[in-house]
C-alpha positions in Angstrom: 0.0 0.0 0.0 1.3 3.4 -1.0 2.3 5.6 2.0 0.3 8.9 2.2 2.1 11.6 4.1 0.3 13.9 6.5 -0.1 16.9 4.2 -1.6 14.8 1.4 -3.8 12.9 3.8 -5.2 16.2 5.1 -5.8 17.5 1.5 -7.9 14.5 0.8 -10.3 15.4 3.6 -10.3 19.1 3.0 -11.3 18.8 -0.7 -14.7 20.4 -0.8 -17.0 19.9 -3.8 -20.2 20.9 -2.1 -22.7 23.5 -3.4 -22.3 27.2 -2.7 -24.4 28.0 0.4 -24.5 31.8 -0.1 -27.6 31.8 -2.4 -29.6 30.2 0.4 -28.3 32.8 3.0 -28.9 35.7 0.6 -32.5 34.6 -0.2 -33.3 33.9 3.5 -32.0 37.3 4.5 -33.6 39.0 1.5 -37.1 37.5 1.7 -37.3 37.9 5.5 -36.2 41.5 5.2 -38.7 42.1 2.5 -41.6 40.7 4.6 -40.7 42.8 7.7 -40.1 45.9 5.6 -43.6 45.5 4.1 -44.8 45.9 7.7 -42.5 48.8 8.5 -43.7 50.6 5.3 -47.3 50.2 6.4 -48.5 47.6 3.9 -49.1 44.6 6.3 -49.5 44.0 10.0 -46.9 42.4 12.3 -48.4 38.9 12.5 -47.4 35.2 12.5 -46.0 35.0 8.9 -43.3 37.5 9.9 -42.5 35.8 13.1 -42.4 32.3 11.5 -40.2 33.6 8.7 -37.9 35.3 11.1 -37.4 32.1 13.1 -37.3 29.4 10.4 -36.0 31.0 7.2 -34.3 34.3 8.2 -33.1 32.6 11.4 -32.4 28.9 11.3 -31.6 28.7 7.5 -29.1 31.5 7.8 -27.4 29.9 10.8 -27.1 26.7 8.8 -25.6 28.7 5.9 -23.1 30.3 8.4 -21.9 26.8 9.4 -21.6 25.8 5.8 -19.6 28.9 5.0 -17.3 28.0 8.0 -16.7 24.6 6.3 -15.7 26.5 3.1 -13.3 28.7 5.1 -15.3 31.8 4.3 -15.0 33.9 7.4 -17.1 36.8 6.0 -19.9 34.5 5.0 -19.8 32.6 8.3 -20.0 35.9 10.3 -22.6 37.5 8.1 -25.0 34.7 7.7 -24.5 33.2 11.2 -25.0 36.6 12.9 -28.0 37.7 10.8 -29.5 34.3 11.4 -29.3 34.8 15.1 -30.5 38.4 14.7 -33.8 37.1 13.2 -34.2 34.5 15.9 -33.6 37.2 18.6 -36.0 39.6 16.8 -38.7 36.9 17.0 -37.9 36.2 20.7 -38.3 40.0 21.4 -41.9 39.7 20.0 -42.7 36.2 21.5 -41.4 36.6 25.1 -43.7 39.5 26.1 -46.7 37.7 24.5 -45.9 34.7 26.7 -45.5 36.9 29.8 -41.9 35.8 30.1 -40.4 39.3 29.7 -41.5 42.9 29.4 -41.9 44.3 26.0 -39.0 46.7 25.1 -39.4 50.4 25.3 -38.7 52.3 22.1 -35.3 53.4 23.6 -34.4 49.8 24.5 -35.4 48.7 21.0 -33.3 51.5 19.5 -30.3 50.4 21.5 -30.7 46.9 20.3 -30.9 48.0 16.7 -28.0 50.5 17.1 -25.7 47.7 18.2 -26.7 45.7 15.1 -26.1 48.9 13.0 -22.5 49.1 14.2 -22.1 45.4 13.2 -23.6 46.0 9.8 -21.3 49.0 9.3 -18.3 46.7 10.0 -19.6 44.3 7.4 -20.0 47.2 5.0 -16.3 48.1 5.5 -15.4 44.5 4.5 -17.4 44.9 1.3 -15.2 47.7 0.1 -12.8 45.0 -0.9 -15.6 43.0 -2.6 -18.1 43.5 -5.5 -20.2 46.6 -5.9 -23.6 45.0 -5.5 -22.7 43.6 -2.1 -21.4 47.1 -1.1 -24.7 48.7 -2.1 -26.7 46.0 -0.3 -24.8 46.4 3.0 -25.0 50.2 2.7 -28.8 49.8 2.4 -28.8 47.6 5.5 -26.9 50.2 7.4 -29.3 53.0 6.3 -32.2 50.7 7.2 -31.0 50.3 10.7 -30.3 54.1 11.0 -33.9 54.8 10.0 -35.3 52.2 12.4 -33.3 53.6 15.3 -34.4 57.1 14.5 -38.1 55.9 14.2 -37.9 54.3 17.6 -36.3 57.3 19.2 -38.6 59.9 17.6 -41.9 57.9 17.2 -42.1 59.2 13.7 -44.3 57.1 11.4 -42.7 58.8 8.4 -39.2 57.8 9.3 -40.5 54.2 9.9 -42.0 54.2 6.5 -38.8 55.4 4.9 -37.0 52.6 6.8 -39.5 50.2 5.4 -38.8 51.4 1.9 -35.1 51.2 2.5 -35.6 47.6 3.8 -37.4 46.7 0.6 -34.4 47.9 -1.4 -31.9 46.0 0.9 -34.1 42.8 0.9 -34.7 43.0 -2.9 -31.0 43.3 -3.6 -30.1 40.4 -1.4 -32.8 38.2 -3.0 -31.5 39.3 -6.5 -28.0 38.3 -5.6 -29.0 34.9 -4.2 -31.3 34.1 -7.2 -28.7 35.6 -9.7 -26.0 33.3 -8.4 -28.2 30.2 -8.9 -29.5 31.3 -12.3 -26.0 31.9 -13.5 -24.8 28.5 -12.2 -27.8 26.7 -13.8 -27.3 28.3 -17.2 -23.5 28.0 -17.0 -23.0 31.6 -18.0 -23.6 35.1 -16.7 -27.3 35.8 -17.2 -27.6 38.3 -14.4 -24.8 40.6 -13.2 -24.0 39.5 -9.6 
């Protein structure tokens, strides 16, 4: 039997031919953001479809994608999808815990503080995208703006600012969904159909 040295043996196990998990993460983030933004823009109520989507698709699916990105040694993908996955689960918990009388509902200032911390995180991700492709930069910039508007809406109580935040969220969610679907469409057709 031929001797396999340690370096070659490890290369055998590190060879990764699995699918790209990013489209799932982008679609999960995009579709969940679109749904919540429809509420923030005043088109729909805050009801079970948003909470279910936040837990199961925006939340659990993105956490799974984060783990898959870890396997592919993509630190940015792991951090982004993993963190936003847990953001959505946390967001759902903020709505569910008071309804179950397990915690008090947050005040607007407390919710603004929660969102502001996530805004700092999103800004850090935006800085990372300056070394990446333009569409991702625009998407993360929209996410940062979205958070700024949501923080301002909570601190001022302004319905107009909340609506502007909702529209900004529709842009951010739409761009993320476009990138996710675009990657899969290009892969299926074997050529660049959509610029992503």
